[in-house]
C-alpha positions as CSV (number, residue, x, y, z in Angstrom):
1,M,51.2,-7.1,22.3
2,H,51.3,-3.5,20.8
3,N,53.3,-2.9,18.1
4,P,55.7,0.0,19.0
5,R,55.4,2.3,16.0
6,S,51.8,2.6,16.4
7,I,52.6,4.2,20.0
8,K,54.9,6.2,18.8
9,N,52.8,7.7,16.0
10,P,48.8,7.1,16.3
11,W,48.6,8.7,12.8
12,E,50.9,6.1,10.9
13,D,49.1,4.0,8.4
14,H,50.5,2.4,5.3
15,Y,50.4,6.1,3.3
16,T,52.4,7.4,5.6
17,Q,54.6,4.2,5.4
18,K,54.7,4.6,1.8
19,A,55.4,8.0,1.4
20,R,58.6,7.5,3.8
21,K,59.6,4.5,1.9
22,D,59.2,6.9,-1.8
23,H,61.3,9.5,-0.1
24,F,58.4,12.3,0.0
25,P,58.0,14.2,3.4
26,A,54.1,13.9,3.5
27,R,51.6,11.0,3.0
28,S,49.8,14.2,0.8
29,V,51.6,13.2,-1.9
30,F,48.9,10.4,-2.7
31,K,46.1,12.7,-2.6
32,L,47.4,14.7,-5.4
33,Q,48.6,11.6,-7.1
34,E,45.0,10.4,-7.2
35,I,43.6,13.6,-8.4
36,Q,46.7,13.8,-11.2
37,Q,45.3,10.3,-12.1
38,K,41.6,11.4,-12.2
39,V,41.7,14.6,-14.3
40,N,45.7,14.5,-15.7
41,L,45.6,17.8,-14.1
42,I,49.7,18.6,-15.1
43,Q,51.3,18.1,-18.0
44,S,54.8,18.0,-19.3
45,G,55.9,21.6,-19.0
46,N,53.6,23.3,-17.2
47,S,54.0,26.2,-14.9
48,V,52.4,25.5,-11.6
49,L,52.0,27.4,-8.5
50,D,51.6,25.4,-5.3
51,L,50.2,27.4,-2.1
52,G,50.9,26.1,1.3
53,C,53.7,23.8,-0.4
54,S,55.5,22.9,3.2
55,P,56.7,20.1,3.7
56,G,57.3,19.5,0.0
57,S,55.6,16.6,-1.1
58,W,53.4,18.2,-3.6
59,L,56.2,20.5,-4.7
60,M,58.3,17.2,-5.8
61,L,55.7,15.3,-7.9
62,A,54.4,18.7,-9.6
63,A,58.1,18.9,-10.3
64,T,58.5,15.4,-11.6
65,L,55.2,15.6,-13.7
66,T,56.2,19.2,-15.4
67,G,59.7,17.6,-16.1
68,P,63.1,19.8,-16.2
69,A,61.2,22.3,-19.0
70,G,58.6,23.0,-16.6
71,N,58.7,25.8,-13.9
72,V,57.1,24.9,-10.2
73,V,57.0,27.8,-7.3
74,G,55.9,27.1,-4.0
75,I,54.7,29.5,-1.2
76,D,54.5,28.8,2.5
77,L,55.2,30.4,6.0
78,K,57.5,27.3,6.7
79,P,60.4,26.5,5.1
80,V,60.9,23.4,2.5
81,T,63.8,21.6,3.4
82,V,63.8,18.5,0.8
83,T,65.8,18.9,-2.2
84,L,64.3,20.1,-5.1
85,P,65.3,20.2,-8.9
86,S,66.2,23.6,-10.4
87,H,63.0,24.3,-12.0
88,V,61.3,24.9,-8.6
89,R,61.2,27.9,-6.5
90,V,60.0,28.6,-3.1
91,F,59.2,31.5,-1.3
92,I,58.4,31.7,2.1
93,A,55.5,34.0,2.5
94,D,52.0,34.2,4.2
95,M,49.3,33.7,1.5
96,L,47.0,36.2,3.5
97,A,49.4,39.1,3.1
98,L,51.5,38.4,0.2
99,P,54.6,41.1,0.1
100,D,54.7,43.3,-3.4
101,E,58.2,41.8,-4.1
102,I,57.1,38.6,-3.6
103,S,53.9,38.8,-5.4
104,E,55.9,40.1,-8.6
105,A,58.7,37.7,-8.1
106,I,56.1,34.9,-8.3
107,G,55.1,35.9,-11.9
108,R,51.4,35.0,-13.3
109,E,51.1,32.7,-16.1
110,F,50.3,29.3,-14.5
111,H,48.6,26.2,-16.1
112,V,48.1,25.1,-12.9
113,V,47.1,26.2,-9.4
114,I,47.2,23.7,-6.4
115,S,46.4,24.5,-2.8
116,D,46.8,21.9,0.3
117,M,46.6,24.8,3.0
118,A,45.5,24.2,6.2
119,P,44.9,26.5,9.1
120,S,46.2,25.5,12.1
121,T,43.5,23.7,13.8
122,T,42.1,25.0,17.0
123,G,39.6,21.8,17.8
124,S,36.6,24.1,17.4
125,K,34.8,22.7,14.0
126,S,33.4,26.6,13.4
127,V,36.6,28.3,13.8
128,D,38.7,25.7,11.9
129,A,35.8,25.6,8.7
130,T,36.1,29.7,8.9
131,R,39.8,29.8,8.9
132,S,40.0,27.3,5.9
133,F,37.2,29.2,4.2
134,E,39.7,32.4,4.5
135,L,42.5,30.2,2.7
136,C,40.6,29.2,0.0
137,Q,39.4,32.4,-0.7
138,A,42.9,33.5,-0.9
139,A,44.0,30.6,-3.2
140,L,40.8,31.2,-5.5
141,T,41.9,35.1,-5.9
142,T,45.3,33.8,-6.7
143,A,44.0,31.4,-9.3
144,Q,41.8,34.1,-11.1
145,N,44.8,36.6,-11.2
146,R,47.5,33.9,-12.0
147,L,46.1,31.5,-13.8
148,L,45.8,31.6,-17.9
149,P,42.6,30.9,-19.5
150,G,42.0,27.1,-20.1
151,G,44.1,26.2,-16.4
152,A,43.3,24.2,-13.8
153,F,42.7,24.7,-10.0
154,V,42.6,22.0,-7.1
155,C,41.9,23.2,-3.4
156,K,41.4,21.3,-0.1
157,I,38.2,22.7,1.8
158,F,36.8,21.4,5.0
159,Q,33.2,20.9,4.3
160,G,31.0,23.3,6.4
161,E,28.7,25.8,5.8
162,D,30.7,27.8,3.2
163,S,32.0,24.7,1.2
164,E,28.7,25.2,-0.9
165,A,29.1,28.8,-1.5
166,F,32.8,28.1,-2.6
167,I,31.7,25.6,-5.2
168,R,29.5,27.9,-6.6
169,Q,32.2,30.5,-7.4
170,I,34.3,27.6,-8.6
171,K,31.3,26.8,-10.9
172,S,31.3,30.4,-12.4
173,M,35.0,30.9,-12.8
174,F,35.6,27.1,-14.5
175,N,33.7,25.1,-17.4
176,K,34.1,22.1,-15.4
177,H,34.4,21.1,-11.7
178,R,34.6,18.2,-9.7
179,I,34.3,17.7,-6.1
180,F,37.2,14.7,-5.1
181,K,37.6,12.9,-1.6
182,P,40.8,11.0,-2.2
183,Q,41.3,7.2,-1.0
184,S,44.5,8.5,0.8
185,S,42.6,11.3,2.7
186,R,41.7,9.9,6.4
187,K,38.5,8.4,7.1
188,A,37.5,11.1,9.8
189,S,39.1,13.9,7.9
190,R,36.0,16.3,6.5
191,E,38.4,17.5,4.0
192,I,37.3,17.6,0.3
193,Y,39.1,18.7,-3.0
194,I,37.5,21.0,-5.2
195,I,38.9,21.0,-8.4
196,G,37.7,23.4,-11.4
197,L,38.7,22.7,-15.0
198,N,39.3,24.9,-17.8
199,K,39.2,28.5,-16.5
200,R,36.6,30.7,-18.4
């Protein structure tokens, strides 16, 4: 006999259920949690920029980690509907065409830039990988312009021809780098997270 829940959502798993139980809007929160445990990414009082922040799980976790003395800013094409503390600001904008006034309002001096951006998938692996790479390049340029020296960067990328070139760019910009596939990533997913630590 089928579990009715598994028919309702074929992607439902214990991470999805745990996210719901912990009041996070998406299971992706556990990916950032694993990265945090691995490299101690976000410190109390930090300024954090979250690219592709909707539906808001990474914002919520970042806000908890920075504490009220921190500053957390999110950007996404889609609005964030979860309740966020007062030290979090969200801008609705396209990372590939950021209006000047939003670019100014976001600010420049961040300790950490995180990107879980992903393109709307088309079903074509090469098209999706190219689109993913464009978003990664936008995230890296943002990190270059807005990260403080010594700052950290995390970016999701789909493994493909472009990911090797992207890793080389990270190596040249940061003193240390890690390639990480969280336990909470779906087994079939080609996503990996590239972590740059200690910006030159």
